[in-house]
DOBAMI-286954 format. One line per 3 residues: number of its first residue (from 0); for each residue x, y, z of N, C-alpha, C. Coordinates in Angstrom, 1 decimal. Atoms other than C-alpha are relative to their C-alpha. Layout:
NUM	X/Y/Z/X/Y/Z/X/Y/Z; ...
//
This chain:
0	-2.0/0.4/-0.9/-4.6/17.8/21.0/0.6/1.2/-0.7; -0.7/-1.2/0.2/-1.6/20.5/21.0/0.6/0.0/-1.3; -1.0/0.0/1.0/0.3/21.8/18.0/0.9/-0.9/0.0
3	-1.1/0.4/-0.1/3.3/20.0/17.4/0.5/0.5/0.1; -1.2/-1.0/-0.2/6.6/21.4/18.5/0.7/0.4/-1.0; -1.0/-0.3/1.6/8.6/23.4/16.0/0.7/-0.8/0.0
6	-0.9/1.1/0.2/11.2/20.7/16.9/-0.4/-1.3/-0.8; 1.1/0.9/0.9/8.6/17.9/15.9/-0.1/0.0/-1.5; 0.4/-0.3/1.5/8.0/19.7/12.4/1.5/0.1/-0.8
9	-0.9/0.1/0.7/11.6/20.3/11.6/0.6/-1.2/0.0; -0.2/1.5/0.2/12.5/16.6/12.6/-0.7/-0.6/-1.0; 0.8/1.2/1.0/9.7/15.2/10.5/0.4/0.4/-1.7
12	-0.7/-0.2/1.5/11.3/17.1/7.3/0.8/-0.8/-0.3; -1.6/0.5/-0.3/14.7/16.0/8.3/-0.3/-2.3/-0.1; 0.6/1.5/0.0/12.8/12.3/8.6/-0.1/-0.5/-1.5
15	0.5/0.3/1.3/11.5/12.6/5.3/1.0/0.0/-1.2; -1.0/-0.1/0.8/14.5/13.6/3.4/0.9/-0.9/0.5; -0.9/1.4/-0.3/16.4/10.6/4.9/-0.5/-0.8/-0.5
18	0.0/1.1/0.3/14.0/8.3/4.1/-0.4/0.2/-1.6; -0.3/-0.3/1.6/13.7/9.7/0.5/1.8/-0.6/-0.5; -1.5/0.3/0.3/17.5/9.6/-0.1/0.5/-1.3/0.4
21	-0.3/1.6/-0.3/17.8/6.3/1.6/-0.3/-0.9/-1.3; 0.3/0.0/1.2/15.9/5.1/-1.2/0.6/0.0/-1.3; -0.7/-0.5/1.4/17.3/7.2/-4.0/1.5/-0.7/0.0
24	-1.1/-0.2/0.5/20.9/6.6/-3.5/-0.2/-1.7/0.4; -0.4/1.1/-0.3/20.9/2.8/-1.8/-1.1/-1.3/-1.3; 0.9/1.0/0.9/18.3/1.0/-4.3/0.6/-0.1/-1.4
27	-1.1/0.5/1.0/20.9/1.4/-7.4/0.7/-1.3/0.5; -0.8/0.9/-0.4/23.3/-0.7/-5.4/-0.5/-1.0/0.4; 1.1/1.3/0.1/20.4/-3.1/-4.5/-0.2/-1.0/-1.2
30	0.4/0.4/1.3/19.3/-3.4/-8.0/1.6/-0.8/-0.5; -1.3/0.4/0.3/23.1/-4.5/-8.7/0.3/-1.3/0.4; 0.0/0.9/-0.9/23.4/-6.8/-5.9/-1.1/-1.1/-0.2
33	0.8/1.0/0.1/20.1/-8.5/-6.6/0.5/-0.7/-1.4; -0.7/0.7/1.3/21.3/-9.1/-10.5/1.0/-0.5/0.3; -1.5/0.9/-0.2/24.9/-10.5/-9.1/-0.7/-1.4/0.3
36	0.8/0.8/0.0/22.5/-12.6/-7.3/-0.9/-1.0/-0.6; 1.1/1.2/1.1/20.4/-14.1/-10.1/-1.3/0.4/0.2; 1.0/0.0/-0.5/17.5/-12.6/-8.0/-0.9/1.0/-1.1
39	0.5/-0.8/0.9/15.7/-11.5/-11.2/-1.4/-0.9/-0.4; 1.2/0.8/0.9/12.2/-12.5/-13.0/-0.1/0.5/-1.0; 0.9/-0.8/1.0/10.7/-12.0/-16.3/-1.0/1.1/-0.2
42	0.9/-1.0/0.1/8.9/-8.9/-17.1/-0.7/0.0/-1.2; 0.1/0.5/1.2/6.9/-10.9/-19.2/-1.0/0.7/-1.0; 0.4/-0.8/0.9/4.7/-7.9/-20.9/0.6/1.0/-1.2
45	-1.2/-1.0/0.8/7.7/-6.4/-22.8/0.6/-1.1/-1.0; -0.4/0.6/0.7/9.2/-7.4/-25.8/1.4/-0.6/0.4; -1.3/0.7/-0.5/12.3/-10.0/-25.1/-0.1/-0.4/1.5
48	0.1/0.3/-1.4/10.9/-10.4/-21.6/1.3/0.2/0.7; -1.0/-0.3/-1.0/13.7/-8.6/-19.6/-0.2/-0.5/1.4; 0.5/0.6/-1.3/14.4/-9.6/-16.6/0.5/1.3/1.2
51	0.4/-0.8/-1.0/13.8/-7.4/-13.4/0.5/-0.3/1.2; -0.6/0.7/-1.3/15.7/-7.6/-10.3/-1.7/0.0/1.3; 0.8/0.1/-0.9/13.3/-8.5/-7.4/0.2/-0.5/1.3
54	1.0/-1.0/0.1/12.4/-8.1/-4.5/0.5/1.6/0.9; -0.6/-1.2/-0.5/12.7/-4.4/-3.5/-0.4/0.6/1.5; 0.2/-0.4/-1.1/11.2/-4.6/-0.3/1.4/0.4/1.3
57	-1.0/-0.1/-0.9/14.3/-4.7/2.1/0.7/1.5/-0.1; -0.6/-1.1/0.1/15.5/-1.4/0.6/-1.5/1.3/0.8; 1.0/-0.8/-0.2/11.9/0.1/0.9/-0.1/0.3/2.0
60	0.3/0.0/-1.3/11.6/-1.1/4.7/0.9/0.9/0.8; -1.0/-0.5/-0.7/15.4/0.2/5.6/-0.4/1.4/-0.3; 0.5/-1.7/-0.2/14.0/4.1/4.5/-0.7/0.0/0.8
63	1.2/0.1/-0.6/10.9/3.7/6.0/0.2/0.2/1.4; -0.6/0.5/-1.1/12.6/2.5/9.3/0.8/1.3/0.6; -1.0/-1.3/-1.0/15.3/5.1/9.5/-0.6/1.3/-0.2
66	1.0/-1.0/-0.4/12.7/8.0/9.3/-0.7/-0.5/0.8; 0.9/0.1/-1.2/10.6/6.7/11.6/0.5/-0.1/1.1; -0.5/0.6/-1.6/13.0/5.8/14.1/0.7/1.6/0.6
69	0.2/-1.0/-0.5/14.4/9.3/13.9/-1.0/0.8/0.9; 0.7/-0.5/-0.4/11.1/10.7/14.8/0.0/-0.6/1.5; 0.1/0.6/-1.3/10.5/8.0/17.6/1.0/0.7/1.3
72	-1.2/0.0/-1.2/14.2/8.9/19.5/-0.5/1.7/0.4; 0.4/-1.5/-0.1/12.7/12.5/19.0/-0.8/0.9/1.1; 1.7/-0.2/-1.0/9.5/12.4/20.6/-0.5/-1.1/0.8
75	0.3/0.8/-0.4/9.3/9.1/21.9/-1.5/-0.4/-0.1; 1.5/0.4/0.0/5.5/8.7/20.9/0.0/-1.7/-0.3; -0.1/1.6/0.5/5.1/4.8/21.1/-1.2/-0.6/-1.3
78	0.5/1.0/1.2/2.8/4.5/17.9/0.3/0.0/-1.0; -1.4/-0.1/1.0/5.8/5.2/16.0/0.3/-1.4/0.1; -0.7/1.2/-0.6/7.4/2.0/17.6/-1.3/-1.4/-0.6
81	1.2/1.2/0.2/3.7/-0.1/17.1/0.1/0.3/-1.0; 0.2/0.1/1.4/3.6/0.9/13.3/1.3/-0.4/-0.4; -1.3/1.0/0.5/7.4/-0.1/12.8/0.0/-1.2/-0.1
84	0.0/1.5/-0.7/6.9/-3.4/14.5/-1.1/-0.8/-1.1; 1.0/0.6/0.9/3.6/-4.0/12.3/0.5/0.1/-1.6; 0.1/0.0/1.2/5.0/-2.7/9.0/1.4/-1.3/0.0
87	-0.9/1.2/0.3/8.5/-5.3/9.8/-0.5/-0.8/-0.2; 0.2/1.2/0.1/6.8/-8.2/10.5/-1.1/-0.3/-1.2; 0.5/0.0/1.0/4.6/-7.7/7.5/0.8/0.3/-1.5
90	-1.3/0.2/1.1/7.8/-7.2/5.6/0.1/-1.5/-0.2; -0.2/1.4/-0.2/8.9/-10.8/7.0/-1.2/-0.7/-0.5; 1.2/0.9/0.6/5.6/-12.1/5.8/0.2/0.0/-1.3
93	-0.2/-0.2/1.7/6.1/-10.8/2.1/1.1/-0.7/-0.5; -1.0/0.8/0.8/9.5/-12.0/2.0/0.0/-1.3/-0.1; 0.2/1.4/0.0/9.3/-15.4/3.0/-0.9/-0.5/-1.6
96	0.9/0.4/0.6/6.5/-15.6/0.5/0.4/0.7/-1.9; -0.7/-0.4/1.1/9.0/-13.9/-2.3/0.8/-1.0/-0.5; -1.2/1.2/0.4/11.4/-16.9/-2.3/-0.8/-1.5/0.3
99	0.8/1.4/-0.1/8.8/-19.9/-1.6/-1.9/0.3/0.2; 1.5/0.1/0.1/5.2/-20.1/-3.0/-0.6/-0.1/1.1; 0.7/0.3/-1.0/3.0/-20.3/-0.2/-1.6/-0.2/0.2
102	1.5/0.2/0.0/-0.5/-21.6/0.7/-1.0/1.3/-0.1; 0.4/-1.3/0.1/-3.1/-18.8/-0.3/-0.7/0.6/1.6; 0.5/-0.4/-1.6/-4.3/-18.5/3.6/1.3/0.6/0.8
105	-1.0/-0.7/-0.9/-0.8/-17.7/4.5/0.3/1.4/0.2; -0.2/-1.8/-0.1/-0.2/-13.8/3.9/-1.5/0.4/1.0; 0.9/-1.0/-0.6/-3.8/-13.2/5.4/0.1/-0.4/1.6
108	-0.5/0.1/-1.6/-3.3/-15.1/8.4/1.3/0.0/0.9; -0.7/-0.6/-0.8/0.1/-14.1/9.2/-0.1/1.5/0.3; -0.1/-1.4/-0.5/-0.6/-10.4/9.1/-1.0/0.4/1.2
111	0.4/-0.1/-1.1/-3.0/-11.0/11.3/0.8/0.6/1.2; -0.9/-0.5/-1.3/0.1/-10.9/14.0/0.7/1.0/-0.4; -0.8/-1.3/0.2/1.4/-8.0/12.0/-1.0/1.0/1.0
114	0.6/-1.1/-0.6/-1.7/-5.9/13.6/-0.1/-0.1/1.2; 0.3/-0.5/-1.7/-1.1/-6.8/17.2/1.1/1.4/0.4; -1.2/-0.9/-0.6/1.9/-4.4/17.6/-1.0/1.3/0.0
117	0.7/-0.9/-0.3/-0.9/-1.7/16.9/-0.9/-0.1/1.0; 0.8/0.2/-1.6/-3.0/-3.0/19.7/1.1/0.3/1.1; -0.9/0.0/-1.2/0.0/-3.4/22.1/0.3/1.4/0.2
120	-0.4/-1.3/-0.1/1.3/-0.1/21.3/-1.3/1.1/0.2; 1.3/-0.9/-0.3/-2.3/1.7/21.5/-0.1/1.0/-0.9; 0.0/-1.0/1.2/-1.8/3.1/18.2/-1.2/0.1/-1.1
123	1.1/0.0/0.3/-5.3/3.5/17.8/-1.2/0.8/0.9; 1.2/-0.4/-1.1/-8.7/5.1/19.4/-0.9/-0.9/-0.2; 1.0/0.7/0.2/-11.9/3.5/20.2/-1.1/0.3/-0.9
126	0.9/-0.5/0.6/-13.9/5.6/18.1/0.3/0.0/-1.7; 0.1/0.1/1.4/-14.6/5.2/14.4/-0.6/1.3/-0.6; 0.6/-1.5/0.4/-14.6/8.3/12.9/-0.7/-0.2/-1.3
129	1.2/-0.2/1.2/-17.7/8.6/10.2/-0.3/1.4/-0.1; 0.5/-1.2/0.6/-19.3/11.3/8.2/-0.4/0.6/1.0; 0.8/-1.1/-0.5/-21.6/12.7/10.7/0.9/0.2/1.6
132	-0.4/-0.3/-1.6/-19.4/12.2/14.0/1.0/-1.3/0.0; -1.3/1.5/-0.7/-17.0/9.3/16.0/-1.4/-0.8/0.8; 1.0/1.2/-0.9/-18.8/6.1/17.0/1.1/-0.7/0.9
135	-0.9/0.7/-1.2/-17.4/4.8/20.3/-0.3/-1.5/0.3; 0.4/1.7/0.1/-17.2/0.6/19.7/1.7/-0.1/0.6; -1.0/0.7/-0.7/-14.5/-0.2/22.1/0.1/-1.5/-0.4
138	0.1/1.4/0.2/-15.3/-3.7/22.2/0.1/-0.7/-1.7; -0.1/0.4/1.2/-15.7/-4.2/18.4/1.4/0.8/-1.0; -1.1/-0.8/0.8/-12.5/-1.7/17.3/1.2/-1.4/-0.4
141	-1.1/0.6/0.0/-9.9/-4.4/18.2/-0.3/-1.0/-0.8; 0.3/1.3/0.9/-11.5/-7.1/16.0/-0.2/0.7/-1.4; -0.4/-0.6/0.9/-11.5/-4.5/13.6/1.4/-0.1/-0.9
144	-1.5/-0.6/0.2/-7.9/-3.6/13.5/0.9/-1.6/-0.3; -0.7/2.1/0.0/-7.2/-7.9/13.5/0.0/-0.1/-1.9; 0.6/0.2/1.8/-9.2/-7.5/9.8/0.8/0.7/-0.7
147	-0.5/-1.2/0.9/-7.9/-4.2/8.5/2.1/-0.2/-0.4; -1.5/0.0/0.6/-3.9/-4.9/8.4/-0.3/-1.0/-1.3; 0.0/0.9/1.7/-4.4/-8.3/6.5/-0.7/0.8/-1.2
150	0.7/-0.3/1.7/-7.1/-6.8/4.0/0.5/1.0/-0.6; -0.7/-0.8/0.9/-5.1/-3.8/3.2/1.3/-0.4/-0.4; -1.6/0.6/0.9/-1.7/-5.5/3.0/-0.1/-0.7/-1.4
153	0.7/0.8/1.3/-3.7/-8.1/0.5/-0.5/1.1/-0.9; 0.6/-0.6/0.9/-5.6/-5.3/-1.2/1.0/0.6/-0.9; -1.5/-0.4/1.0/-2.0/-3.6/-2.3/0.4/-0.8/-0.6
156	-0.3/1.3/0.5/-0.6/-7.0/-2.8/-0.6/-0.2/-1.5; 0.7/0.4/1.3/-3.3/-7.5/-5.5/0.2/0.8/-1.0; -0.3/-1.0/1.5/-3.1/-4.5/-7.7/1.6/-0.1/-0.5
159	-1.7/-0.4/0.2/0.9/-4.7/-7.9/0.1/-1.6/-1.2; -0.2/1.0/1.0/0.4/-6.6/-11.3/0.8/0.8/-1.4; -1.2/-0.6/0.7/2.3/-4.0/-13.6/0.6/1.2/0.8
162	-0.6/-0.7/-0.1/5.0/-1.9/-13.7/-0.6/1.7/1.1; 0.4/-1.0/-0.9/4.4/1.0/-11.0/-1.5/-0.1/0.3; 1.1/0.2/-0.2/1.1/0.0/-10.6/-0.6/0.2/1.8
165	0.4/0.4/-1.7/0.8/-0.6/-6.6/0.5/1.5/0.7; -0.5/-1.3/-0.7/3.3/2.5/-5.9/-0.7/0.8/-0.2; 0.9/-1.3/0.4/1.8/5.0/-8.2/-1.7/0.3/0.6
168	1.2/0.1/-0.3/-1.5/4.1/-7.1/0.1/0.5/1.6; 0.0/-0.1/-1.2/-0.6/4.2/-3.1/0.4/1.7/0.3; 0.0/-1.5/0.2/1.0/7.6/-4.0/-1.1/1.0/0.3
171	0.7/-0.9/0.6/-2.1/9.1/-5.1/-1.0/-0.3/1.3; 1.2/0.1/-0.7/-4.3/7.4/-2.2/0.3/0.5/1.5; -0.7/-1.1/-1.2/-1.9/8.8/0.4/-0.5/1.5/0.2
174	0.3/-1.4/0.1/-2.6/12.2/-0.4/-1.7/0.5/1.1; 1.2/-0.2/-1.3/-6.5/12.5/1.2/0.2/-1.0/1.2; -0.4/0.8/-1.4/-5.0/10.3/4.4/0.5/1.1/0.5
177	-0.5/-0.7/-0.7/-2.8/12.8/4.9/-0.7/1.6/0.1; 1.3/-1.3/0.1/-5.5/15.9/4.1/-0.6/-0.3/1.4; 0.9/0.0/-1.3/-7.7/14.0/7.0/0.8/-0.2/1.0
180	-0.4/-0.3/-1.1/-5.1/13.9/9.3/0.7/1.3/0.6; -0.4/-1.3/-0.6/-4.0/17.3/9.3/-1.4/1.2/0.1; 0.8/-1.1/-0.8/-7.3/19.1/9.3/-1.1/-0.7/1.0
183	1.3/0.5/-1.4/-9.3/16.5/11.9/1.0/0.2/1.6; -0.1/0.0/-1.3/-6.8/17.3/14.3/1.2/-0.9/0.3; -0.9/0.9/-0.3/-4.3/14.5/14.2/1.4/0.1/-0.6
186	-1.4/-0.5/0.4/-1.0/16.5/13.6/1.3/-0.5/0.3; -1.2/1.2/0.0/1.2/14.2/14.9/0.4/-1.4/-0.7; 0.0/1.7/1.3/0.4/11.2/12.9/0.2/0.8/-1.3
189	-0.1/-0.8/1.5/0.4/13.8/9.7/1.4/0.1/0.0; -1.5/-0.1/0.1/4.1/14.4/10.6/0.7/-1.2/0.0; -0.6/1.7/-0.1/4.9/10.4/11.1/-0.2/-0.5/-1.5
192	0.6/0.8/1.1/3.1/9.6/7.9/1.2/0.7/-1.3; -0.9/-1.0/1.0/5.5/12.4/5.7/1.4/-1.1/0.0; -1.3/0.3/0.5/8.8/9.9/5.6/-0.4/-1.5/-0.8
195	0.4/0.8/1.0/6.7/6.9/4.5/-0.3/0.4/-1.4; 0.3/-0.4/1.0/5.2/9.0/2.0/1.3/0.5/-0.9; -1.1/-0.4/0.7/8.7/10.5/1.1/0.6/-1.4/-0.6
198	-0.7/1.4/0.1/9.8/7.0/0.9/-0.5/-0.5/-1.3; 0.7/0.2/1.5/7.3/6.0/-1.5/0.4/0.4/-1.3; -0.3/-1.2/1.1/7.9/8.9/-3.9/1.7/-0.4/-0.9
201	-1.3/0.2/0.3/11.6/7.8/-4.1/0.0/-1.5/-0.9; 0.6/1.6/0.7/10.4/4.2/-4.8/-0.3/-0.1/-1.4; 1.7/-0.3/1.5/7.8/5.3/-7.7/1.7/-0.2/-1.2
204	-1.4/-0.7/1.1/11.7/6.6/-9.8/0.3/-1.3/-0.3; -1.0/0.8/-0.3/12.6/2.9/-9.3/-1.2/-1.2/-0.8; 1.4/1.1/0.1/9.2/0.8/-10.0/-0.8/0.7/-1.2
207	0.8/-0.5/0.9/7.5/3.0/-12.6/0.4/-0.8/-1.3; -0.2/0.7/1.2/7.1/1.9/-16.1/1.4/0.8/-0.9; 0.0/1.6/0.0/9.4/0.5/-17.3/0.7/-0.3/1.4
210	-0.6/0.0/-1.4/10.6/-0.9/-14.0/1.5/-0.1/0.2; -1.7/0.3/-0.2/14.5/-1.1/-12.7/-0.2/-0.9/1.3; -0.2/1.1/-1.0/13.0/-3.2/-9.8/-1.3/0.0/0.6
213	1.5/0.7/-0.3/9.7/-5.1/-8.7/0.0/0.2/1.9; 0.1/0.2/-1.2/8.5/-4.5/-5.0/0.1/-1.4/0.7; 0.7/1.5/-0.4/7.7/-8.4/-4.7/-0.9/0.4/1.2
216	1.1/0.5/-1.1/5.3/-9.6/-1.8/0.7/0.7/1.2; -0.5/-0.7/-0.8/7.7/-7.8/0.5/-0.4/1.9/0.2; 0.3/-1.4/0.4/7.4/-4.1/-0.7/-1.5/-0.1/-0.4
219	1.5/-0.3/-0.1/3.7/-4.4/-1.3/-0.9/-0.3/1.2; 0.7/-0.1/-1.5/2.8/-5.6/2.1/0.5/0.8/0.8; -0.4/-1.1/-0.8/4.7/-3.3/3.8/-0.9/1.5/-0.3
222	0.9/-1.0/0.3/3.0/-0.6/1.9/-1.3/0.1/0.4; 1.0/0.2/-0.7/0.0/-2.1/2.9/-0.3/0.3/0.9; -0.3/0.4/-1.4/0.5/-2.6/6.0/0.2/1.6/1.0
225	-0.5/-0.7/-0.2/2.1/0.7/6.6/-1.3/1.3/-0.2; 1.0/-1.0/0.6/-1.0/2.6/5.2/-1.0/-0.3/0.7; 1.3/0.4/-0.9/-3.6/0.7/7.0/0.3/0.8/1.1
228	-0.3/-0.5/-1.5/-1.8/1.8/10.2/0.2/1.2/0.3; 0.0/-1.6/0.2/-1.8/5.2/9.5/-1.2/0.5/-0.3; 1.9/-0.5/0.1/-5.7/5.1/8.4/-0.4/-0.6/1.5
231	0.6/0.5/-1.5/-6.0/3.6/12.1/0.2/0.8/1.0; -0.5/-1.1/-0.9/-4.0/5.8/14.0/-0.4/1.5/-0.4; 0.5/-0.9/0.2/-5.1/8.6/12.3/-1.5/0.6/0.0
234	1.3/0.1/-0.2/-8.5/7.7/12.5/-1.1/0.3/-1.6; 0.3/0.0/1.7/-9.1/7.9/8.8/-0.6/-1.0/-0.6; 0.7/1.2/0.5/-10.5/4.6/8.3/-1.1/0.0/-1.0
237	1.1/-0.5/1.2/-13.6/5.6/6.2/0.5/0.8/-1.3; -0.7/-0.9/0.7/-10.9/8.0/4.2/0.6/-1.0/-1.1; -1.0/1.2/0.5/-8.7/5.4/3.5/-0.8/-1.2/-1.0
240	1.0/0.9/0.1/-11.6/3.0/2.7/-0.4/0.3/-1.6; 0.3/-0.9/0.9/-13.0/5.5/0.1/1.2/-0.1/-0.9; -1.3/-0.3/0.6/-9.3/5.9/-1.5/0.2/-1.2/-0.6
243	-0.5/1.1/0.8/-8.6/2.4/-2.2/-1.1/-0.6/-0.4; 1.3/0.3/0.3/-12.1/1.6/-3.4/0.1/-1.6/-1.5; -0.4/0.4/1.6/-10.5/0.6/-7.1/1.0/-1.6/0.5
246	-0.5/1.4/-0.3/-8.0/-2.2/-5.3/-1.0/-0.8/0.5; 0.8/1.4/-0.9/-10.6/-3.4/-2.9/-0.9/-0.7/-1.2; 0.0/0.6/1.1/-12.5/-4.0/-6.0/0.2/-1.0/-0.8
249	-0.9/0.9/0.7/-9.9/-6.0/-7.5/-0.3/-1.3/1.0; 0.0/1.3/-0.4/-9.9/-8.1/-4.9/-0.9/-0.7/0.5; 1.6/0.6/-0.2/-13.4/-8.6/-4.2/-0.5/-0.9/-1.1
252	0.1/0.6/1.5/-13.9/-9.3/-8.1/0.8/-1.5/0.1; -1.1/0.6/0.3/-11.0/-11.7/-7.6/-0.3/-1.7/1.0; 0.2/1.2/-1.2/-11.9/-13.8/-4.4/-1.6/-0.5/-0.8
255	1.4/0.6/0.4/-15.8/-14.2/-5.8/0.1/-0.4/-0.9; -0.5/0.6/1.1/-14.7/-15.1/-8.9/0.6/-1.7/0.2; -0.7/1.1/0.0/-12.4/-17.9/-7.6/-0.2/-0.5/0.9
258	1.0/0.5/-1.0/-14.5/-18.6/-4.7/1.1/-0.8/1.4; -0.7/0.4/-1.0/-11.5/-19.4/-2.4/1.3/0.6/-0.1; -1.0/-0.6/-0.4/-8.5/-18.0/-0.7/1.4/-0.2/-0.9
261	-1.3/0.7/0.9/-5.4/-18.5/-3.2/0.8/0.7/-0.7; -0.8/-0.9/0.4/-2.2/-17.5/-4.5/-0.4/0.4/-1.7; 0.5/-0.9/1.7/-2.6/-15.1/-8.2/0.7/-1.5/-0.6
264	-0.9/0.7/0.9/0.4/-17.3/-9.3/-0.3/-1.7/0.1; 0.7/1.3/0.0/-1.7/-20.7/-8.8/-0.5/0.1/-0.8; 0.9/0.0/0.8/-3.7/-19.4/-10.9/0.2/-0.8/-1.3
267	-0.4/0.8/2.1/-4.1/-21.8/-14.7/-0.3/1.0/-0.8; 0.5/-0.4/1.0/-6.6/-20.1/-16.3/0.3/1.8/0.7; -0.2/-1.8/-1.1/-5.5/-16.1/-16.3/-0.8/0.8/-0.5
270	1.3/-1.1/-0.1/-7.7/-12.9/-16.3/0.0/0.9/-2.1; -0.5/-0.9/1.2/-5.6/-11.5/-19.6/0.8/-1.1/-0.6; -0.5/0.6/1.4/-4.4/-12.9/-23.0/1.3/1.4/-0.4
273	-0.8/-0.6/0.8/-1.1/-11.1/-24.3/0.5/-0.5/-1.3; 0.1/-0.2/1.6/-1.1/-10.3/-27.8/1.2/0.2/-0.5; -1.2/-0.1/0.6/1.6/-10.7/-30.3/0.9/1.4/-0.2
276	-0.1/-1.3/0.3/1.8/-7.1/-30.6/0.5/0.7/1.4; -0.4/-0.1/-1.3/2.5/-7.0/-26.7/-1.2/1.1/0.6; 1.3/-0.6/-0.8/-1.0/-5.4/-25.9/-0.7/-1.1/0.6
279	0.6/0.8/-0.8/-3.0/-7.2/-23.3/-1.8/0.1/-0.7; 1.5/0.2/0.1/-7.0/-8.3/-23.9/-0.3/-0.9/1.0; 0.9/0.8/-0.9/-9.7/-9.8/-21.7/0.2/-1.4/-0.2
282	0.0/1.7/0.3/-9.5/-14.0/-21.6/-1.3/0.0/-0.4; 1.0/0.5/0.4/-12.4/-15.3/-22.6/-0.8/-1.0/0.4; 0.5/1.6/-0.7/-12.2/-18.2/-20.6/-0.9/0.2/1.1
285	0.4/-0.3/-0.8/-14.5/-19.2/-18.6/0.2/-0.1/1.5; -1.1/-0.1/-1.8/-12.5/-20.1/-15.5/0.7/1.2/0.3; -1.3/-1.1/-0.3/-10.4/-17.0/-15.7/-0.6/0.6/1.1
288	0.7/-1.2/-1.6/-11.0/-14.8/-12.8/0.1/1.2/-0.3; 0.8/-1.3/0.3/-12.6/-11.6/-12.9/0.9/0.9/1.2; -1.0/-1.0/-0.5/-10.1/-8.7/-12.1/-0.4/1.3/-0.4
291	0.3/-1.9/0.3/-10.1/-4.8/-12.1/0.9/0.0/-1.8; -0.5/0.1/1.4/-7.8/-5.2/-15.3/-0.5/-0.5/-1.3; 0.8/0.3/1.0/-9.9/-7.4/-17.0/-1.2/0.5/-0.6
294	0.9/-1.0/-0.1/-12.6/-4.9/-16.4/-0.1/0.7/-0.8; -0.3/-1.2/0.9/-10.6/-2.1/-18.0/0.2/-0.6/-1.3; -0.3/0.4/1.6/-9.7/-4.3/-21.1/-1.3/-0.6/-0.5
297	1.2/0.7/0.7/-13.4/-5.3/-21.9/-0.3/1.0/-1.3; 0.5/-1.2/1.4/-13.5/-1.8/-24.4/1.0/-0.8/-1.1; -0.8/0.2/1.3/-10.4/-3.5/-26.5/1.4/-0.2/0.8
300	-1.6/0.1/-0.4/-6.7/-4.2/-26.0/0.5/1.2/0.2; -0.5/-1.1/-0.6/-4.4/-2.0/-24.0/1.4/-0.3/0.2; -1.4/0.2/-0.8/-0.7/-1.5/-23.6/0.0/-0.3/1.6
303	0.0/0.1/-1.2/0.8/-2.5/-20.2/0.2/1.8/0.4; 0.0/-1.3/-0.8/1.5/1.4/-19.4/-1.3/0.6/-0.4; 1.2/-0.1/-0.1/-2.0/2.4/-20.8/-1.3/-0.4/0.7
306	0.6/0.6/-0.6/-3.5/0.1/-18.6/0.4/0.5/1.9; -0.4/-0.6/-1.7/-1.5/1.4/-15.2/-0.8/1.4/-0.1; 0.9/-1.7/0.2/-3.0/5.1/-16.7/-1.0/-0.2/0.7
309	1.7/0.0/-0.4/-6.6/4.0/-16.2/0.6/-0.2/1.4; 0.3/0.0/-1.3/-5.6/2.6/-12.8/0.5/1.4/0.9; -0.4/-1.2/-0.7/-4.0/5.6/-11.8/-1.4/1.0/0.2
312	1.2/-1.1/0.0/-7.1/7.7/-12.9/-1.0/-0.6/1.0; 1.0/0.3/-0.9/-9.4/5.3/-11.1/0.7/0.2/1.9; -0.4/-0.3/-1.3/-7.2/6.1/-8.1/-0.4/1.3/0.3
315	0.6/-1.0/-0.1/-7.7/9.4/-8.7/-1.1/0.6/-0.2; 1.4/-0.4/-0.7/-11.1/9.8/-8.9/-0.6/-0.9/1.4; 0.4/0.6/-1.2/-11.5/7.4/-5.9/0.6/0.8/1.1
318	-1.0/-1.0/-0.6/-9.3/9.8/-4.2/-0.7/1.6/0.2; 1.0/-1.1/0.1/-11.6/12.7/-5.4/-1.2/-0.2/1.0; 1.3/0.1/-0.9/-14.5/10.8/-3.5/0.5/0.2/1.5
321	-0.9/-0.1/-1.1/-12.2/10.9/-0.6/0.1/1.5/0.5; 0.0/-1.2/-0.1/-11.7/14.4/-0.8/-1.4/0.8/0.5; 1.4/-0.4/-0.3/-15.5/15.4/-0.8/-0.2/-0.7/1.4
324	0.2/0.6/-1.0/-15.8/13.1/2.2/0.5/0.5/0.9; -0.8/-0.5/-1.1/-13.4/14.9/4.0/-0.4/1.5/0.2; 0.2/-1.9/-0.2/-14.7/18.6/3.1/-1.5/0.0/0.4
327	0.9/0.7/-0.4/-17.9/16.8/3.9/-0.4/-0.2/1.6; -0.2/0.5/-1.3/-17.2/15.7/7.5/0.3/1.2/0.4; -0.9/-1.8/-1.1/-15.1/19.5/8.1/-1.1/0.7/0.1
330	1.3/-1.1/0.4/-18.5/21.3/6.9/-0.6/-0.4/1.3; 0.9/0.8/-1.2/-20.7/18.8/9.6/0.6/0.6/1.2; -0.6/0.6/-1.2/-18.2/18.7/12.4/0.5/2.2/0.6
333	-0.4/-1.2/0.1/-17.3/22.7/11.9/-1.7/0.8/0.5; 1.5/-0.2/0.2/-22.0/23.3/11.9/0.3/-0.1/1.7; 0.5/0.4/-1.4/-21.7/21.5/15.4/0.5/0.6/1.1
//
């Protein structure tokens, strides 16, 4: 691949600033709007259960699209439009679920539709980039895309359990994805990823503990769908899987314990118990689902902020494993 033009680099920086500033400036206005309309939910892990507005997905989508459209009109790269449409469909799926409790199968099934623009705009390669080289799998790769977007979308959605957990975790997981794109020649994709990363950084300001707004399903599905799209477009699928291991483990544990696809809100037995001092402890109920947080709490009760910090540490550890994989792959390719 040829190096990106100087113009592309400059406009990528501009697009990233636009995405960052759109979130930073519009989110406070949107928070007041949601509060005025009564679109708030209990932040149940805090004293007095403060009411927090939800969802933040619309502003997150607006900021991402604003940045990505700048790059599309400058470069005309079709992959950008495919990723934008995929993300927009994921937003619609999540927005429906924000205001109406849908069956457990709804989000995974509907997110299959979100995968289609990636295929239509050919924002992928028929090669799977593994540690020791590329594997050419043209017949298998399209079904993998149809699985990947729903899987990553629901994985990020499932880890959105505490203030800032999903956003902070994904920011950490984005770093190895950016590095992989930079090192392995997908420089155009690296520049396209920057507005999304900038938007996440700005959104974290409002989502971190104590949250001023919750992303809702619309927000987390945007994050997951876009992350999955970039992993596919940059041929960094293995890197992305390693970076997301804690979240993937959380989804696997939950599904294996409840043995069916079901909404978290429909589970009667909770995996954690809120104590009088507002620390959480692992549930001892036999029917309670097994989750990453429940495993974290096996050593004893923790506050919400302590749990989120442990999730970040796990994300940092898995991202370090991704870095090792990237360096190993880079070393092997250079030897060849």
